[in-house]
C-alpha angles and dihedrals in degrees: 000000000000114000111227087194097056109137115259113242129203112262113257114219115244121259115287091256090060097042116123111278132194110273108019115219114258119257115271110270116257129212110276117251088234093063091056094056127096111233091248091052091046089054090051094048093046090051092050090046091056090049090048091057090053094050097042092251095303115135113232091204091054090052094046093045090054093051092045094049092047095043097047092050091047089052091061096043104083090171092059089043090054090047091053092048088052092047090050090051092046093051092045092053091047090051092047091051093048091048091053090053099033095108087062108089090208095057110125113232111233094216129052126197118242122273092254094045109104099165094099099047096114113105094232091066083079092060130082127289096016092053089058091051089051095047094048088054093048090047089056090047090052094051093049091048088059095041094056097047110125115284123209110262097018122103108263091227090057092058090046094049091045090052091046091053092046090054090049090055095044093048089054091061097040114141087235087069095053115086093211093049101043113082092199092059091046090051093049092049091049094047094048093042091236097311090116088065093054092044089050091049090052090051093050093048091050094048093046088052091051090050092052097045095039092232127120125224105219109220117232112267142166089221114090128171111248091016111054098356127047087012104135105129117255147113136255102241101172135028136179133159092280106043152352121236114218120200112198124226113252116248100197133044098251130033139192109275095234115073125219121232116200116206108191127192113273089215090082137015116288096239095087079093092047106042116137118347088251095060103022111126090200093051091047092049092051089050089054090062105264129132103234132197125184135193117230107194125219116250099240125231132191087280088069095052093117099049106123133212090254088054086063090053095042105035093028118034097020095042087052093048089049091051094046089047089053094049094042096037116197094011127115118229134237103219120203124188128188124204108315087003088064093051094052089045090053089052091048093045091053091048090049090051091050090051093046092245105150102179094122114093091185143347124225122190117193114196088332128147126214096169117049103188089103099031095142131232095335086077086071086076095049122082133107096272095046095044094049090051090051093047091055090054092049091045088059097043102032090228142044106253117237091237092063095051094043089046090055092051092047089051091061088065104024095158091065105020099044117013101035089052090046093052096047098043102040105023100033099031095230123151116231113268116263106240133148095236092049091053088052093045090056091051096085132174140207129238129221115256097235097043094048092047091049092047094051095044102041098038112021102032102028101024091212098161095070093026093070091247107100111108128197116192088354094303125103117243130206130204091217088072090069109105100171114106114263135215110193123187126196128179125226098228099034113143093175100050105015110213094235086060093047089050090061089081082085090061096055101040135060104195130107106289140181114200118198126190112196133188125258128028143302097301104016094052091055095043091058105132122189108275095031106138124243097015130135141163143193123221132193133179123221113196118212111275094018119144116259120261119201116239098250093051089047089051092054091052100041116097118228115237123196119231136030128332092216095093090052091056092049089051090051092048090052093047094051093046128075093261090233120134119209138172111280114273117248119271101267124329107273091178091058099046098269103113120165108264106188140336119280138295084044129200106292094066090064095053114120 
């Protein structure tokens, strides 16, 4: 019988013949999905793939099923119907009372926009008649929010999806989108004597031309990858078909003995963690005396269609760990994963723990989920109908196009990500602001068909990792096997990886853990350098074996600290290391087949 208390032994490097080489051979080719399909099934999938391209990857059946489920259950709920009639009457009388007093500047509006809704920030939205337009729109929002609350008997996801679609339709007809109803647009047109309209028309013509030709007109920007962005000095010291490994040049004479390996998400380019030198997490970490390595993922093409999720673990995370272990021989590694990179790092760490591989000194998860039962609004895009529709499109293309994924994320916050941009660019003639994070946000990537399908099914839809059903090399892994100390970061306004979901790493592990909740959102909360104004965080420590504390109780107990969480992380890394400072290791390991290839940021980051 296997002994769960068997002592953990230090991992022994593989024989020299199997040591990581540069480059690593590609994975063995697999049979194409097309070859396994019957001609009739191929016809069906091709038809659905054509439709998917027309609908942006959104399944019409999934949308219709949600509406039908919600509507039929509402039809047999007379109590809810009466409640909605009463709410409509209440909102009507509130609007009527406000309209009667609207000419009074001190009249208090009955409805307020959400905290993240910046469409009505202009002062003139508080003046008649614009205030009445705004209040009518917010009253409709309020009614639909109530109407799409879960109904007994209906699937909860149906009500949420119906509410999501209702908000999408309402946001499309918001008075802030109408040039004759938006005071900010009218003011801009008046001040520019109509030139804003001409500028907006030129922007629209250019963007439509780009859409028709499939080309993208890059806006003028002072931020350029390799020059002002992703410019921390270093060398690519390892490359295979999946990623490049960057080793960063030391900035001080001695460094912490244990290196740091950064595993970014493959959904976007890695340099969200290496923007300008002033707000680069990687540059800051190097300056604190750490030897830092970072993965830069390939931008997949149709040739990568059969790469699997396990390939990202085996040929990605584990190949990087092997390379870092070769360069920093004898040292354990601080592994840090961001977003999807944190998820695959968790899978790799649990597998290493099962195999008694203890090369990890600590594990840091930045806005990364390990349990997907509360994964937020992105779950509105994940069910069997929607996923099958998406798989057919990827089957045809080989990858998920970057436009489809970025479009899904924009749809989660349409008021800011879609309509505000539309209004400012096409109705007010304004160019998009030039900012480092916006340049990065436009630098999108694709995803291999097989990997993305496995990721959505195994993790998002079936939640296998924390359900005890996620197998690696035909054996189930468990996060509770991880013994390395953990540092987990969630962000307060994250709509991609909600912090309550990130917090659940506490529920499925039993190791020493620091949990940090920082201000801002999924990207802004992580790119939160010391000196950044208006930032704060909360931090707590969970000792091994401590009882579980739910997230809301933890939030009530945690003390808010002003400033950046970065110094807390550096302190944690030093505490979990040996405390020994050594001369910086060489760049790469030329004697072991890991010669520097080219300067950072390498080649993969420039792939389009």
